[in-house]
C-alpha positions as CSV (number, residue, x, y, z in Angstrom):
1,M,-69.3,55.5,-27.3
2,S,-71.4,53.0,-29.6
3,D,-68.7,51.6,-31.2
4,G,-67.3,50.8,-27.9
5,V,-70.3,49.2,-26.5
6,A,-71.1,47.0,-29.9
7,L,-67.7,45.5,-29.2
8,A,-67.7,44.2,-25.8
9,A,-70.9,42.5,-26.5
10,I,-69.4,40.9,-29.5
11,V,-66.5,40.1,-27.0
12,I,-69.0,39.3,-24.2
13,L,-70.8,36.5,-26.4
14,L,-67.9,34.7,-28.3
15,F,-65.9,34.1,-24.5
16,P,-69.0,30.7,-23.6
17,M,-69.3,30.6,-27.5
18,G,-65.2,30.4,-28.3
19,Y,-64.6,28.7,-25.0
20,F,-67.2,25.5,-25.4
21,F,-65.7,25.8,-28.9
22,L,-62.4,24.5,-28.4
23,A,-62.8,22.6,-25.3
24,S,-65.9,20.2,-25.9
25,P,-64.0,18.1,-28.5
26,A,-61.7,17.1,-26.3
27,F,-64.6,14.8,-24.6
28,L,-64.3,12.8,-28.1
29,L,-61.4,11.1,-27.4
30,V,-63.0,9.7,-23.7
31,K,-65.5,7.0,-23.4
32,L,-68.7,8.6,-22.1
33,D,-70.1,5.3,-20.7
34,I,-67.7,6.2,-17.4
35,P,-70.2,8.1,-15.0
36,E,-67.4,10.2,-13.9
37,V,-67.1,11.7,-17.1
38,A,-70.7,11.6,-18.9
39,R,-71.0,13.8,-15.6
40,L,-68.6,16.4,-16.0
41,L,-69.6,16.7,-19.7
42,R,-72.9,17.6,-18.5
43,G,-71.7,20.1,-16.1
44,M,-70.0,21.4,-18.4
45,F,-73.4,21.7,-20.9
46,N,-74.7,23.3,-17.4
47,A,-72.4,26.1,-17.2
48,H,-72.1,26.8,-21.1
49,F,-75.7,27.4,-21.5
50,L,-75.8,29.5,-18.3
51,M,-72.5,31.5,-19.2
52,L,-74.6,31.8,-23.1
53,S,-77.7,33.0,-21.1
54,I,-76.5,35.6,-19.2
55,A,-73.9,36.9,-21.6
56,G,-76.7,37.1,-24.4
57,A,-79.2,38.9,-21.6
58,I,-75.8,41.7,-21.3
59,G,-74.7,41.8,-25.2
60,T,-79.5,42.1,-25.9
61,L,-79.1,45.3,-23.7
62,A,-75.8,46.5,-24.7
63,F,-76.9,46.8,-28.1
64,A,-80.9,47.6,-27.5
65,L,-78.8,50.4,-25.4
66,T,-76.7,51.8,-28.6
67,G,-79.8,51.5,-31.2
68,H,-78.7,48.2,-32.5
69,L,-81.9,46.9,-32.9
70,A,-81.5,44.6,-35.1
71,F,-78.3,43.3,-33.8
72,A,-80.4,42.7,-30.1
73,I,-82.7,40.7,-31.5
74,V,-80.6,39.0,-33.0
75,T,-78.5,38.3,-29.5
76,G,-82.0,37.5,-27.5
77,S,-82.5,35.2,-29.8
78,I,-79.9,33.5,-28.7
79,A,-80.2,34.6,-24.7
80,A,-83.5,33.2,-24.9
81,F,-82.1,29.9,-26.7
82,A,-80.2,29.4,-24.2
83,V,-82.4,29.1,-21.5
84,W,-84.6,26.1,-23.3
85,A,-81.4,24.4,-24.7
86,R,-80.4,24.1,-21.3
87,R,-83.5,23.2,-19.7
88,W,-84.1,20.8,-22.5
89,F,-80.3,19.3,-23.0
90,L,-79.8,18.9,-19.8
91,Q,-83.6,16.9,-19.2
92,A,-82.3,14.4,-22.4
93,W,-78.8,14.5,-20.7
94,D,-80.8,13.2,-16.9
95,A,-83.0,10.8,-18.8
96,Q,-79.7,8.6,-20.7
97,L,-78.0,8.5,-17.8
98,D,-80.8,7.9,-16.0
99,A,-81.2,4.7,-18.8
100,R,-77.9,2.4,-19.1
101,D,-79.3,0.4,-21.5
102,A,-77.0,-0.6,-24.7
103,G,-77.9,3.0,-26.8
104,A,-77.7,5.3,-23.6
105,V,-74.0,6.2,-24.4
106,R,-74.5,6.5,-28.5
107,R,-77.9,8.2,-27.4
108,L,-75.3,10.6,-25.3
109,R,-72.7,10.9,-27.4
110,R,-75.8,12.2,-30.6
111,L,-76.7,14.7,-27.9
112,H,-72.9,15.6,-27.5
113,W,-72.1,16.1,-31.6
114,G,-75.6,18.2,-31.3
115,G,-74.1,20.9,-28.9
116,M,-71.0,21.2,-30.3
117,L,-72.9,21.4,-34.0
118,C,-75.7,24.1,-32.0
119,N,-72.9,26.2,-30.3
120,A,-70.4,26.1,-33.7
121,V,-73.5,27.7,-35.8
122,Q,-74.2,30.3,-33.5
123,L,-70.3,31.2,-33.0
124,A,-70.4,31.3,-37.0
125,V,-73.2,33.9,-36.6
126,I,-71.6,36.1,-34.5
127,V,-68.0,36.0,-36.0
128,G,-70.1,37.0,-39.3
129,S,-71.8,40.1,-37.8
130,I,-68.8,41.2,-37.0
131,P,-68.4,43.4,-39.8
132,Y,-72.0,44.8,-39.7
133,V,-71.7,46.0,-36.2
134,A,-68.3,47.6,-37.3
135,A,-69.8,49.0,-40.6
136,T,-73.3,50.3,-38.4
137,S,-71.5,51.9,-35.7
138,S,-69.4,54.2,-37.2
């Protein structure tokens, strides 16, 4: 039972991270000076952080209930980061949307790259931890 719950917690975390990892680079092909595109990308980041917060909370609970306390702490940290990052990121994004100056699009693109990088690092941590979760479950 513990193996199944640990595996489910990993899959729950991988879903929002994997989706965002695959979907977000498509926005590198479009200009962010188009308001609709910038709002769509903002919505995608909003949904990503929200899904990651929920998935992280579920994963933390699952790991804690199965006695994987180290993994529960890591997963809880990812969930807490997603809650904090959602608020910070969306405020920074909105500030650039409202700025409408020459550098706003460049700053939006930097936020986009930063969000993708954070997701990729977290995804690598989760994927890299799969063998350790499997080893401690057995």
